[in-house]
C-alpha positions as CSV (number, residue, x, y, z in Angstrom):
1,X,26.1,110.8,16.2
2,X,26.4,112.0,12.6
3,X,24.9,109.8,9.9
4,X,27.2,108.7,7.2
5,X,26.5,109.8,3.7
6,X,26.1,106.4,2.3
7,X,23.2,104.4,0.7
8,X,21.8,101.3,2.3
9,X,23.9,99.2,-0.1
10,X,27.1,101.1,0.6
11,X,26.3,100.6,4.3
12,X,25.8,96.8,3.8
13,X,29.1,96.6,2.0
14,X,30.9,98.6,4.7
15,X,29.3,96.4,7.4
16,X,30.3,93.2,5.5
17,X,33.9,94.4,5.2
18,X,34.1,95.5,8.8
19,X,32.6,92.1,9.8
20,X,35.2,90.2,7.6
21,X,38.1,91.9,9.4
22,X,36.7,90.9,12.8
23,X,36.2,87.2,11.7
24,X,39.9,87.1,10.3
25,X,41.1,87.8,13.9
26,X,38.6,85.3,15.5
27,X,39.2,82.8,13.0
28,X,43.0,82.8,13.6
29,X,42.6,82.2,17.2
30,X,40.2,79.5,16.9
31,X,42.2,77.5,14.1
32,X,45.4,77.9,16.3
33,X,43.4,76.4,19.3
34,X,41.8,73.8,17.3
35,X,45.0,72.7,15.9
36,X,46.6,72.4,19.4
37,X,43.6,70.5,20.7
38,X,43.7,68.0,17.7
39,X,47.2,67.1,18.4
40,X,46.7,66.2,22.2
41,X,45.4,62.7,21.8
42,X,48.6,61.7,20.0
43,X,50.7,62.8,22.8
44,X,52.1,59.9,24.9
45,X,50.7,61.5,28.2
46,X,47.1,61.6,26.9
47,X,46.7,58.1,28.0
48,X,47.2,58.9,31.7
49,X,44.5,61.6,32.0
50,X,41.4,60.9,34.1
51,X,38.0,60.3,32.8
52,X,37.0,63.8,34.0
53,X,39.9,65.4,32.0
54,X,38.8,63.4,28.8
55,X,35.3,64.6,29.3
56,X,36.6,68.2,29.6
57,X,38.9,67.5,26.6
58,X,35.9,66.4,24.5
59,X,33.7,69.2,25.6
60,X,36.4,71.6,24.7
61,X,37.0,70.1,21.3
62,X,33.3,70.2,20.5
63,X,33.1,73.9,21.7
64,X,36.2,74.7,19.4
65,X,34.5,72.9,16.5
66,X,31.3,74.9,17.1
67,X,33.3,78.1,17.3
68,X,35.0,77.1,13.8
69,X,31.6,76.4,12.4
70,X,30.0,79.7,13.3
71,X,33.3,81.8,12.5
72,X,33.8,80.3,9.2
73,X,30.1,79.9,8.0
74,X,30.1,83.6,6.7
75,X,32.4,82.4,3.9
76,X,30.1,79.8,2.9
77,X,27.0,82.0,3.2
78,X,28.8,84.6,1.0
79,X,29.7,82.1,-1.8
80,X,26.0,80.8,-2.0
81,X,24.6,84.3,-1.7
82,X,27.3,86.0,-4.0
83,X,25.7,88.4,-6.5
84,X,22.2,87.6,-5.5
85,X,21.4,91.1,-4.1
86,X,21.2,89.7,-0.4
87,X,23.9,91.6,1.3
88,X,21.6,92.6,4.2
89,X,20.7,89.2,5.0
90,X,24.2,88.0,4.6
91,X,25.3,90.8,7.0
92,X,22.8,90.2,9.6
93,X,23.1,86.4,9.6
94,X,27.0,86.6,9.6
95,X,26.9,89.1,12.6
96,X,24.8,86.7,14.5
97,X,26.9,83.6,13.7
98,X,30.0,85.6,14.8
99,X,28.4,86.6,18.0
100,X,27.6,83.0,18.7
101,X,31.0,81.9,17.5
102,X,32.6,84.3,19.9
103,X,30.9,82.8,22.8
104,X,32.0,79.2,21.7
105,X,35.5,80.7,21.3
106,X,35.8,82.1,24.8
107,X,34.2,78.9,26.3
108,X,36.7,76.7,24.4
109,X,39.6,78.9,25.5
110,X,38.5,78.6,29.1
111,X,38.1,74.7,28.7
112,X,41.6,74.3,27.2
113,X,43.2,76.4,30.0
114,X,41.1,74.6,32.6
115,X,42.3,71.2,31.2
116,X,45.9,72.4,31.1
117,X,45.9,73.7,34.7
118,X,44.2,70.5,35.9
119,X,46.8,68.3,34.3
120,X,49.8,70.3,35.1
121,X,49.0,72.0,38.5
122,X,45.8,70.9,40.3
123,X,42.0,70.9,40.1
124,X,41.6,73.7,42.5
125,X,43.8,75.9,40.4
126,X,42.1,74.9,37.2
127,X,38.7,75.9,38.7
128,X,40.0,79.1,39.9
129,X,41.7,80.1,36.8
130,X,38.8,79.0,34.7
131,X,36.4,81.1,36.7
132,X,38.8,84.1,36.5
133,X,39.2,83.9,32.8
134,X,35.3,83.5,32.4
135,X,35.0,86.6,34.2
136,X,37.5,88.3,32.4
137,X,36.0,87.3,29.0
138,X,32.5,88.3,30.0
139,X,33.9,91.6,31.3
140,X,36.1,92.6,28.5
141,X,34.2,91.3,25.5
142,X,30.7,92.0,26.7
143,X,30.3,94.3,29.8
144,X,33.0,96.8,28.9
145,X,31.6,97.5,25.4
146,X,28.0,97.4,26.8
147,X,28.9,100.2,29.2
148,X,30.7,102.2,26.5
149,X,27.5,101.9,24.4
């Protein structure tokens, strides 16, 4: 692999810009999911769900909140550290937050799909689909790129 002809500061700037592009994609997904989940309790049918389904909903909304927290935090960090010569620390911390946020995001997607399948179809289908989705997320988001590395 050829090294780029860039200074450390240029590399941190490039890494920051690449990270921002990645975060834009993830933030959009988490915001749409969060908005959907926030509307559910105001639906008439929400009063008829079971205690287990409520627990799944609460867990999923918390996971989505944590995904939002982690995926949006780099913006706040940037505002606080802006023009302080801390780009390296900003890139490292934001990259870690993005990684954690993506874990919370896929868990919240699996939780939301599980809840929908449990309400609409049956618990057995919900479990099967949730397991299949979890395996798919782990495979596509983590294992595949690890093998390509």
